[in-house]
MOPAC internal coordinates of N, CA, C and O (Angstrom, degrees):
PM7 1SCF
backbone

  N    0.0000 0     0.00 0     0.00 0    0    0    0
  C    1.4433 1     0.00 0     0.00 0    1    0    0
  C    1.5235 1   109.15 1     0.00 0    2    1    0
  O    1.2310 1   120.81 1   -46.38 1    3    2    1
  N    1.3329 1   116.06 1   133.62 1    3    2    1
  C    1.4607 1   120.82 1  -178.79 1    5    3    2
  C    1.5169 1   110.67 1   -70.91 1    6    5    3
  O    1.2310 1   121.39 1   -32.08 1    7    6    5
  N    1.3178 1   114.95 1   147.92 1    7    6    5
  C    1.4677 1   120.05 1   179.85 1    9    7    6
  C    1.5252 1   109.71 1   -74.36 1   10    9    7
  O    1.2310 1   120.92 1   -44.05 1   11   10    9
  N    1.3196 1   115.85 1   135.95 1   11   10    9
  C    1.4530 1   122.26 1   178.06 1   13   11   10
  C    1.5197 1   108.20 1   -85.49 1   14   13   11
  O    1.2310 1   120.95 1   -56.64 1   15   14   13
  N    1.3322 1   115.79 1   123.36 1   15   14   13
  C    1.4644 1   120.03 1   178.50 1   17   15   14
  C    1.5238 1   108.39 1  -107.33 1   18   17   15
  O    1.2310 1   121.02 1   -43.89 1   19   18   17
  N    1.3187 1   115.65 1   136.11 1   19   18   17
  C    1.4550 1   119.89 1   179.81 1   21   19   18
  C    1.5157 1   109.99 1  -146.28 1   22   21   19
  O    1.2310 1   121.52 1   -25.75 1   23   22   21
  N    1.3138 1   114.70 1   154.25 1   23   22   21
  C    1.4582 1   121.20 1   174.28 1   25   23   22
  C    1.5254 1   107.55 1  -142.01 1   26   25   23
  O    1.2310 1   120.89 1   -57.32 1   27   26   25
  N    1.3225 1   115.89 1   122.68 1   27   26   25
  C    1.4537 1   120.45 1   173.95 1   29   27   26
  C    1.5285 1   106.09 1   -78.62 1   30   29   27
  O    1.2310 1   121.08 1   -71.04 1   31   30   29
  N    1.3359 1   115.54 1   108.96 1   31   30   29
  C    1.4609 1   120.01 1  -176.62 1   33   31   30
  C    1.5198 1   112.85 1   -88.14 1   34   33   31
  O    1.2310 1   120.81 1   157.94 1   35   34   33
  N    1.3494 1   116.05 1   -22.06 1   35   34   33
  C    1.4697 1   120.04 1   179.24 1   37   35   34
  C    1.5210 1   108.79 1  -157.54 1   38   37   35
  O    1.2310 1   120.72 1   -52.50 1   39   38   37
  N    1.3240 1   116.23 1   127.50 1   39   38   37
  C    1.4617 1   121.16 1   174.49 1   41   39   38
  C    1.5139 1   107.53 1   -95.84 1   42   41   39
  O    1.2310 1   121.06 1   -63.29 1   43   42   41
  N    1.3364 1   115.57 1   116.71 1   43   42   41
  C    1.4628 1   120.32 1  -177.25 1   45   43   42
  C    1.5197 1   113.12 1   -94.15 1   46   45   43
  O    1.2310 1   120.33 1   164.69 1   47   46   45
  N    1.3490 1   116.97 1   -15.31 1   47   46   45
  C    1.4444 1   118.66 1   175.96 1   49   47   46
  C    1.5116 1   113.61 1   153.71 1   50   49   47
  O    1.2310 1   121.68 1   -20.07 1   51   50   49
  N    1.3294 1   114.38 1   159.93 1   51   50   49
  C    1.4579 1   122.68 1   177.45 1   53   51   50
  C    1.5189 1   108.02 1  -101.45 1   54   53   51
  O    1.2310 1   120.72 1   -51.04 1   55   54   53
  N    1.3415 1   116.23 1   128.96 1   55   54   53
  C    1.4565 1   121.44 1  -179.22 1   57   55   54
  C    1.5158 1   112.13 1   -90.16 1   58   57   55
  O    1.2310 1   120.42 1   145.18 1   59   58   57
  N    1.3530 1   116.81 1   -34.82 1   59   58   57
  C    1.4631 1   120.85 1   179.49 1   61   59   58
  C    1.5238 1   108.64 1  -165.91 1   62   61   59
  O    1.2310 1   121.36 1   -11.35 1   63   62   61
  N    1.3509 1   115.00 1   168.65 1   63   62   61
  C    1.4711 1   121.66 1   176.85 1   65   63   62
  C    1.5210 1   107.64 1  -137.62 1   66   65   63
  O    1.2310 1   120.73 1   -44.17 1   67   66   65
  N    1.3541 1   116.22 1   135.83 1   67   66   65
  C    1.4663 1   118.53 1   178.89 1   69   67   66
  C    1.5263 1   110.29 1   -94.68 1   70   69   67
  O    1.2310 1   120.44 1    -2.61 1   71   70   69
  N    1.3210 1   116.76 1   177.39 1   71   70   69
  C    1.4739 1   122.38 1  -174.74 1   73   71   70
  C    1.5269 1   112.48 1   -63.73 1   74   73   71
  O    1.2310 1   119.95 1   156.19 1   75   74   73
  N    1.3312 1   117.70 1   -23.81 1   75   74   73
  C    1.4715 1   120.68 1   179.77 1   77   75   74
  C    1.5196 1   112.71 1   -89.23 1   78   77   75
  O    1.2310 1   120.15 1  -177.30 1   79   78   77
  N    1.3221 1   117.32 1     2.70 1   79   78   77
  C    1.4663 1   120.96 1   177.10 1   81   79   78
  C    1.5250 1   114.49 1    91.06 1   82   81   79
  O    1.2310 1   120.03 1   179.10 1   83   82   81
  N    1.3220 1   117.54 1    -0.90 1   83   82   81
  C    1.4614 1   119.93 1   176.59 1   85   83   82
  C    1.5245 1   108.13 1   -73.07 1   86   85   83
  O    1.2310 1   120.51 1   -37.95 1   87   86   85
  N    1.3237 1   116.63 1   142.05 1   87   86   85
  C    1.4608 1   121.16 1  -179.26 1   89   87   86
  C    1.5183 1   110.88 1  -117.67 1   90   89   87
  O    1.2310 1   121.22 1   -40.54 1   91   90   89
  N    1.3213 1   115.28 1   139.46 1   91   90   89
  C    1.4682 1   120.84 1   172.66 1   93   91   90
  C    1.5163 1   105.07 1   -91.11 1   94   93   91
  O    1.2310 1   120.95 1   -57.36 1   95   94   93
  N    1.3369 1   115.78 1   122.64 1   95   94   93
  C    1.4540 1   120.75 1  -171.04 1   97   95   94
  C    1.5136 1   112.58 1  -128.67 1   98   97   95
  O    1.2310 1   121.33 1   -25.86 1   99   98   97
  N    1.3340 1   115.06 1   154.14 1   99   98   97
  C    1.4586 1   122.54 1   167.70 1  101   99   98
  C    1.5190 1   105.91 1  -105.42 1  102  101   99
  O    1.2310 1   121.21 1   -61.85 1  103  102  101
  N    1.3317 1   115.30 1   118.15 1  103  102  101
  C    1.4554 1   121.86 1  -178.04 1  105  103  102
  C    1.5205 1   110.41 1  -133.80 1  106  105  103
  O    1.2310 1   121.12 1   -13.07 1  107  106  105
  N    1.3191 1   115.46 1   166.93 1  107  106  105
  C    1.4668 1   122.36 1   164.68 1  109  107  106
  C    1.5245 1   103.59 1  -102.33 1  110  109  107
  O    1.2310 1   120.55 1   -55.96 1  111  110  109
  N    1.3384 1   116.56 1   124.04 1  111  110  109
  C    1.4567 1   121.14 1  -175.45 1  113  111  110
  C    1.5164 1   109.67 1  -128.29 1  114  113  111
  O    1.2310 1   121.08 1   -47.29 1  115  114  113
  N    1.3367 1   115.53 1   132.71 1  115  114  113
  C    1.4588 1   121.80 1   171.68 1  117  115  114
  C    1.5254 1   107.45 1   -94.44 1  118  117  115
  O    1.2310 1   120.74 1   -61.27 1  119  118  117
  N    1.3276 1   116.19 1   118.73 1  119  118  117
  C    1.4668 1   121.67 1   179.62 1  121  119  118
  C    1.5215 1   109.06 1  -101.39 1  122  121  119
  O    1.2310 1   120.63 1   -56.22 1  123  122  121
  N    1.3315 1   116.40 1   123.78 1  123  122  121
  C    1.4710 1   122.75 1   176.91 1  125  123  122
  C    1.5216 1   113.22 1    53.26 1  126  125  123
  O    1.2310 1   120.59 1  -143.31 1  127  126  125
  N    1.3331 1   116.48 1    36.69 1  127  126  125
  C    1.4497 1   121.36 1   175.11 1  129  127  126
  C    1.5181 1   115.62 1    82.90 1  130  129  127
  O    1.2310 1   119.76 1   179.97 1  131  130  129
  N    1.3327 1   118.07 1    -0.03 1  131  130  129
  C    1.4564 1   121.62 1   178.28 1  133  131  130
  C    1.5302 1   110.03 1   -79.14 1  134  133  131
  O    1.2310 1   120.18 1   -16.60 1  135  134  133
  N    1.3390 1   117.26 1   163.40 1  135  134  133
  C    1.4682 1   119.57 1   178.25 1  137  135  134
  C    1.5361 1   110.65 1   -56.69 1  138  137  135
  O    1.2310 1   120.40 1   -32.87 1  139  138  137
  N    1.3341 1   116.85 1   147.13 1  139  138  137
  C    1.4628 1   120.52 1  -177.41 1  141  139  138
  C    1.5234 1   112.94 1   -62.61 1  142  141  139
  O    1.2310 1   121.48 1   -31.87 1  143  142  141
  N    1.3371 1   114.77 1   148.13 1  143  142  141
  C    1.4519 1   123.17 1   174.92 1  145  143  142
  C    1.5260 1   107.61 1  -127.30 1  146  145  143
  O    1.2310 1   121.10 1   -18.68 1  147  146  145
  N    1.3205 1   115.49 1   161.32 1  147  146  145
  C    1.4598 1   119.98 1   174.22 1  149  147  146
  C    1.5174 1   107.98 1   -70.58 1  150  149  147
  O    1.2310 1   120.68 1   -38.90 1  151  150  149
  N    1.3276 1   116.31 1   141.10 1  151  150  149
  C    1.4584 1   120.35 1  -173.55 1  153  151  150
  C    1.5214 1   109.68 1  -144.45 1  154  153  151
  O    1.2310 1   120.85 1   -49.33 1  155  154  153
  N    1.3448 1   115.98 1   130.67 1  155  154  153
  C    1.4635 1   121.76 1   176.13 1  157  155  154
  C    1.5187 1   106.92 1  -121.16 1  158  157  155
  O    1.2310 1   120.24 1   -60.96 1  159  158  157
  N    1.3565 1   117.14 1   119.04 1  159  158  157
  C    1.4663 1   122.02 1   178.52 1  161  159  158
  C    1.5210 1   109.99 1  -166.55 1  162  161  159
  O    1.2310 1   121.10 1   -11.15 1  163  162  161
  N    1.3155 1   115.50 1   168.85 1  163  162  161
  C    1.4662 1   121.48 1   175.74 1  165  163  162
  C    1.5219 1   109.71 1   -87.87 1  166  165  163
  O    1.2310 1   121.52 1   -38.55 1  167  166  165
  N    1.3367 1   114.69 1   141.45 1  167  166  165
  C    1.4678 1   122.17 1   179.35 1  169  167  166
  C    1.5241 1   109.29 1  -128.19 1  170  169  167
  O    1.2310 1   121.62 1   -34.24 1  171  170  169
  N    1.3371 1   114.50 1   145.76 1  171  170  169
  C    1.4580 1   119.88 1   172.14 1  173  171  170
  C    1.5328 1   108.19 1   -67.52 1  174  173  171
  O    1.2310 1   119.80 1   -17.61 1  175  174  173
  N    1.3308 1   117.99 1   162.39 1  175  174  173
  C    1.4659 1   120.04 1  -177.44 1  177  175  174
  C    1.5308 1   114.68 1   -54.14 1  178  177  175
  O    1.2310 1   119.80 1   145.60 1  179  178  177
  N    1.3445 1   117.99 1   -34.40 1  179  178  177
  C    1.4743 1   119.93 1  -179.37 1  181  179  178
  C    1.5268 1   112.76 1   -97.44 1  182  181  179
  O    1.2310 1   119.92 1  -172.46 1  183  182  181
  N    1.3313 1   117.75 1     7.54 1  183  182  181
  C    1.4640 1   124.24 1   179.56 1  185  183  182
  C    1.5318 1   113.42 1    61.31 1  186  185  183
  O    1.2310 1   120.12 1  -157.57 1  187  186  185
  N    1.3224 1   117.38 1    22.43 1  187  186  185
  C    1.4703 1   120.27 1   178.05 1  189  187  186
  C    1.5215 1   111.44 1   -88.72 1  190  189  187
  O    1.2310 1   120.35 1   161.95 1  191  190  189
  N    1.3425 1   116.93 1   -18.05 1  191  190  189
  C    1.4581 1   121.79 1   179.00 1  193  191  190
  C    1.5248 1   108.47 1  -131.78 1  194  193  191
  O    1.2310 1   121.69 1   -26.85 1  195  194  193
  N    1.3229 1   114.37 1   153.15 1  195  194  193
  C    1.4635 1   119.42 1  -177.72 1  197  195  194
  C    1.5161 1   111.13 1  -141.89 1  198  197  195
  O    1.2310 1   121.06 1   -22.72 1  199  198  197
  N    1.3078 1   115.57 1   157.28 1  199  198  197
  C    1.4574 1   121.51 1   173.66 1  201  199  198
  C    1.5193 1   109.77 1   -97.57 1  202  201  199
  O    1.2310 1   121.55 1     2.30 1  203  202  201
  N    1.3277 1   114.65 1  -177.70 1  203  202  201
  C    1.4643 1   118.94 1   176.35 1  205  203  202
  C    1.5158 1   108.98 1   -67.17 1  206  205  203
  O    1.2310 1   121.56 1   -29.79 1  207  206  205
  N    1.3126 1   114.61 1   150.21 1  207  206  205
  C    1.4524 1   117.85 1  -177.82 1  209  207  206
  C    1.5134 1   112.42 1  -152.09 1  210  209  207
  O    1.2310 1   121.96 1     9.75 1  211  210  209
  N    1.3125 1   113.84 1  -170.25 1  211  210  209
  C    1.4517 1   122.63 1   179.49 1  213  211  210
  C    1.5286 1   107.95 1  -125.59 1  214  213  211
  O    1.2310 1   120.86 1   -48.56 1  215  214  213
  N    1.3333 1   115.96 1   131.44 1  215  214  213
  C    1.4482 1   121.72 1   177.96 1  217  215  214
  C    1.5319 1   108.19 1  -115.34 1  218  217  215
  O    1.2310 1   120.74 1   -46.77 1  219  218  217
  N    1.3193 1   116.20 1   133.23 1  219  218  217
  C    1.4630 1   121.98 1  -176.03 1  221  219  218
  C    1.5216 1   111.64 1  -125.90 1  222  221  219
  O    1.2310 1   120.99 1   -40.20 1  223  222  221
  N    1.3302 1   115.70 1   139.80 1  223  222  221
  C    1.4716 1   120.17 1   171.91 1  225  223  222
  C    1.5145 1   107.90 1   -70.32 1  226  225  223
  O    1.2310 1   120.49 1    -9.28 1  227  226  225
  N    1.3225 1   116.66 1   170.72 1  227  226  225
  C    1.4611 1   121.06 1   177.30 1  229  227  226
  C    1.5309 1   110.37 1   -58.63 1  230  229  227
  O    1.2310 1   120.40 1   136.70 1  231  230  229
  N    1.3350 1   116.85 1   -43.30 1  231  230  229
  C    1.4689 1   120.90 1  -179.52 1  233  231  230
  C    1.5317 1   111.45 1   -65.02 1  234  233  231
  O    1.2310 1   120.28 1   137.26 1  235  234  233
  N    1.3254 1   117.07 1   -42.74 1  235  234  233
  C    1.4645 1   120.39 1   178.40 1  237  235  234
  C    1.5289 1   111.14 1   -63.51 1  238  237  235
  O    1.2310 1   120.62 1   140.86 1  239  238  237
  N    1.3317 1   116.42 1   -39.14 1  239  238  237
  C    1.4643 1   120.21 1   178.96 1  241  239  238
  C    1.5296 1   110.53 1   -65.06 1  242  241  239
  O    1.2310 1   120.15 1   137.99 1  243  242  241
  N    1.3382 1   117.33 1   -42.01 1  243  242  241
  C    1.4626 1   120.40 1   178.13 1  245  243  242
  C    1.5290 1   110.21 1   -64.23 1  246  245  243
  O    1.2310 1   119.89 1   140.64 1  247  246  245
  N    1.3436 1   117.82 1   -39.36 1  247  246  245
  C    1.4594 1   120.84 1   177.08 1  249  247  246
  C    1.5247 1   111.14 1   -64.57 1  250  249  247
  O    1.2310 1   119.86 1   141.05 1  251  250  249
  N    1.3272 1   117.87 1   -38.95 1  251  250  249
  C    1.4639 1   121.74 1   177.51 1  253  251  250
  C    1.5256 1   109.87 1   -61.80 1  254  253  251
  O    1.2310 1   120.24 1   135.28 1  255  254  253
  N    1.3250 1   117.14 1   -44.72 1  255  254  253
  C    1.4635 1   119.96 1   178.36 1  257  255  254
  C    1.5264 1   111.32 1   -60.26 1  258  257  255
  O    1.2310 1   120.38 1   137.91 1  259  258  257
  N    1.3419 1   116.87 1   -42.09 1  259  258  257
  C    1.4606 1   120.41 1   178.33 1  261  259  258
  C    1.5208 1   110.67 1   -61.55 1  262  261  259
  O    1.2310 1   120.16 1   132.98 1  263  262  261
  N    1.3159 1   117.30 1   -47.02 1  263  262  261
  C    1.4682 1   121.40 1  -179.95 1  265  263  262
  C    1.5260 1   111.22 1   -60.05 1  266  265  263
  O    1.2310 1   120.40 1   138.75 1  267  266  265
  N    1.3363 1   116.84 1   -41.25 1  267  266  265
  C    1.4613 1   120.61 1  -179.71 1  269  267  266
  C    1.5296 1   111.66 1   -67.95 1  270  269  267
  O    1.2310 1   120.36 1   155.30 1  271  270  269
  N    1.3276 1   116.91 1   -24.70 1  271  270  269
  C    1.4656 1   121.54 1   177.63 1  273  271  270
  C    1.5293 1   111.70 1   -92.42 1  274  273  271
  O    1.2310 1   120.36 1  -172.54 1  275  274  273
  N    1.3405 1   116.91 1     7.46 1  275  274  273
  C    1.4561 1   120.61 1   177.46 1  277  275  274
  C    1.5141 1   114.35 1    78.09 1  278  277  275
  O    1.2310 1   120.54 1  -164.42 1  279  278  277
  N    1.3245 1   116.58 1    15.58 1  279  278  277
  C    1.4621 1   120.79 1  -179.32 1  281  279  278
  C    1.5292 1   110.09 1   -92.06 1  282  281  279
  O    1.2310 1   121.09 1   -25.31 1  283  282  281
  N    1.3198 1   115.51 1   154.69 1  283  282  281
  C    1.4663 1   120.98 1   175.62 1  285  283  282
  C    1.5309 1   109.16 1   -77.25 1  286  285  283
  O    1.2310 1   121.26 1   -30.77 1  287  286  285
  N    1.3187 1   115.20 1   149.23 1  287  286  285
  C    1.4649 1   121.14 1   178.03 1  289  287  286
  C    1.5273 1   107.91 1  -112.97 1  290  289  287
  O    1.2310 1   120.97 1   -55.70 1  291  290  289
  N    1.3211 1   115.75 1   124.30 1  291  290  289
  C    1.4583 1   121.09 1   177.46 1  293  291  290
  C    1.5250 1   107.44 1   -95.93 1  294  293  291
  O    1.2310 1   120.69 1   -66.71 1  295  294  293
  N    1.3165 1   116.29 1   113.29 1  295  294  293
  C    1.4601 1   120.70 1  -179.42 1  297  295  294
  C    1.5181 1   112.23 1   -87.31 1  298  297  295
  O    1.2310 1   120.02 1  -178.18 1  299  298  297
  N    1.3330 1   117.56 1     1.82 1  299  298  297
  C    1.4462 1   120.73 1   174.68 1  301  299  298
  C    1.5348 1   113.49 1    76.08 1  302  301  299
  O    1.2310 1   120.33 1  -166.44 1  303  302  301
  N    1.3243 1   116.98 1    13.56 1  303  302  301
  C    1.4646 1   119.79 1   179.15 1  305  303  302
  C    1.5204 1   111.20 1   -73.28 1  306  305  303
  O    1.2310 1   121.17 1   -22.74 1  307  306  305
  N    1.3134 1   115.37 1   157.26 1  307  306  305
  C    1.4614 1   120.20 1   177.33 1  309  307  306
  C    1.5132 1   109.74 1   -74.83 1  310  309  307
  O    1.2310 1   120.86 1   -44.99 1  311  310  309
  N    1.3264 1   115.96 1   135.01 1  311  310  309
  C    1.4593 1   120.07 1   174.83 1  313  311  310
  C    1.5175 1   107.95 1   -74.02 1  314  313  311
  O    1.2310 1   120.29 1   -49.33 1  315  314  313
  N    1.3292 1   117.04 1   130.67 1  315  314  313
  C    1.4413 1   122.33 1  -178.57 1  317  315  314
  C    1.5240 1   108.78 1  -109.79 1  318  317  315
  O    1.2310 1   121.19 1   -54.17 1  319  318  317
  N    1.2992 1   115.33 1   125.83 1  319  318  317
  C    1.4579 1   120.95 1   175.98 1  321  319  318
  C    1.5193 1   108.47 1   -87.66 1  322  321  319
  O    1.2310 1   120.09 1   -47.98 1  323  322  321
  N    1.3437 1   117.44 1   132.02 1  323  322  321
  C    1.4556 1   120.71 1  -178.29 1  325  323  322
  C    1.5170 1   111.89 1   -55.81 1  326  325  323
  O    1.2310 1   119.65 1   147.97 1  327  326  325
  N    1.3348 1   118.26 1   -32.03 1  327  326  325
  C    1.4630 1   122.20 1   179.76 1  329  327  326
  C    1.5259 1   110.71 1   -63.41 1  330  329  327
  O    1.2310 1   119.99 1   151.62 1  331  330  329
  N    1.3218 1   117.63 1   -28.38 1  331  330  329
  C    1.4621 1   120.98 1   179.74 1  333  331  330
  C    1.5160 1   111.92 1   -74.64 1  334  333  331
  O    1.2310 1   119.93 1   158.27 1  335  334  333
  N    1.3387 1   117.73 1   -21.73 1  335  334  333
  C    1.4635 1   121.21 1  -177.85 1  337  335  334
  C    1.5258 1   110.98 1   -78.17 1  338  337  335
  O    1.2310 1   120.41 1   142.54 1  339  338  337
  N    1.3079 1   116.83 1   -37.46 1  339  338  337
  C    1.4624 1   121.68 1  -174.57 1  341  339  338
  C    1.4980 1   112.48 1   -76.63 1  342  341  339
  O    1.2310 1   120.10 1   180.00 1  343  342  341

């Protein structure tokens, strides 16, 4: 199995901490040398180990913020008229 390379390029904040000292964080993380993405996951105190998480592109992160603010998200899909299907 190939080694996973990562670099936390920006720490945006800690969401919570468990009894063992692991923190759930929102960070910008570069995975395997690719441009950084938004990332939410648990990290050990020294950031040498991590739990499962969610990684979001810039667009996905902006859509998440809109949804959390009660705004509609336009995914840019084509509007389909039912008459066109039949």
